[in-house]
C-alpha positions as CSV (number, residue, x, y, z in Angstrom):
1,X,21.0,5.4,-12.4
2,X,22.2,6.3,-8.9
3,X,22.7,3.7,-6.3
4,X,19.9,3.2,-3.8
5,X,20.2,5.7,-0.9
6,X,19.2,2.9,1.4
7,X,21.4,-0.1,1.1
8,X,18.7,-2.5,2.3
9,X,16.2,-1.2,-0.3
10,X,16.3,-3.1,-3.6
11,X,17.3,-1.1,-6.6
12,X,14.0,-1.9,-8.3
13,X,12.0,0.0,-5.6
14,X,14.4,2.9,-5.8
15,X,14.1,3.1,-9.6
16,X,10.3,3.2,-9.5
17,X,10.5,6.1,-7.1
18,X,7.3,5.2,-5.3
19,X,6.0,8.1,-3.2
20,X,6.1,8.1,0.6
21,X,2.6,9.5,0.8
22,X,1.4,7.9,4.1
23,X,0.4,11.4,5.4
24,X,-2.0,12.0,2.5
25,X,-4.2,9.0,3.4
26,X,-7.3,9.2,5.5
27,X,-7.5,7.3,8.8
28,X,-9.7,4.6,7.2
29,X,-7.2,4.2,4.3
30,X,-4.4,3.8,6.8
31,X,-6.6,1.2,8.6
32,X,-6.9,-0.7,5.3
33,X,-3.1,-0.9,4.9
34,X,-2.6,-1.8,8.6
35,X,-5.3,-4.6,8.3
36,X,-3.4,-6.0,5.4
37,X,-0.3,-6.4,7.5
38,X,-2.3,-8.0,10.3
39,X,-4.1,-10.4,7.9
40,X,-0.7,-11.3,6.3
41,X,-1.5,-9.5,3.1
42,X,-4.8,-11.4,2.5
43,X,-7.4,-8.8,1.2
44,X,-10.4,-11.0,2.0
45,X,-9.4,-11.5,5.7
46,X,-8.4,-7.8,6.0
47,X,-11.8,-6.7,4.8
48,X,-13.5,-9.1,7.2
49,X,-11.3,-7.7,10.1
50,X,-12.5,-4.2,9.2
51,X,-16.1,-5.3,8.9
52,X,-16.4,-4.2,5.3
53,X,-17.1,-6.0,2.0
54,X,-14.3,-6.9,-0.3
55,X,-15.7,-4.4,-2.8
56,X,-15.5,-1.6,-0.3
57,X,-12.0,-2.8,0.5
58,X,-11.0,-2.6,-3.2
59,X,-12.6,0.9,-3.4
60,X,-10.2,2.0,-0.6
61,X,-7.3,0.4,-2.5
62,X,-8.2,2.3,-5.7
63,X,-8.4,5.6,-3.7
64,X,-5.0,4.8,-2.1
65,X,-3.5,4.2,-5.6
66,X,-4.9,7.5,-6.9
67,X,-3.7,9.6,-3.9
68,X,-0.2,8.0,-3.9
69,X,0.0,8.0,-7.7
70,X,0.6,4.3,-7.8
71,X,0.3,2.5,-11.2
72,X,-1.8,-0.5,-10.5
73,X,-2.0,-3.3,-8.0
74,X,1.7,-4.3,-8.2
75,X,2.8,-0.8,-7.1
76,X,0.1,-0.9,-4.4
77,X,1.5,-4.1,-2.9
78,X,5.0,-2.6,-3.0
79,X,3.7,0.5,-1.2
80,X,2.0,-1.7,1.4
81,X,5.3,-3.5,2.0
82,X,7.1,-0.2,2.4
83,X,4.6,1.0,5.0
84,X,5.5,-1.9,7.3
């Protein structure tokens, strides 16, 4: 395994090779990620901030995972952190 190209990036993130697919997301999906940052990563508060139900919020999360080829919720949270 090669060293991480970004010294401040933990090796675990580099090894997973998560995509940098921000450009593939729709504006609403980007709003979902931004609202998570503003709500301090609380999905329920983020959904309320956007004026949508938690089920709709989770549907956006699943779509983001599919578009960015993320394997589950854990990779989703890492992706959200990398989008900060």
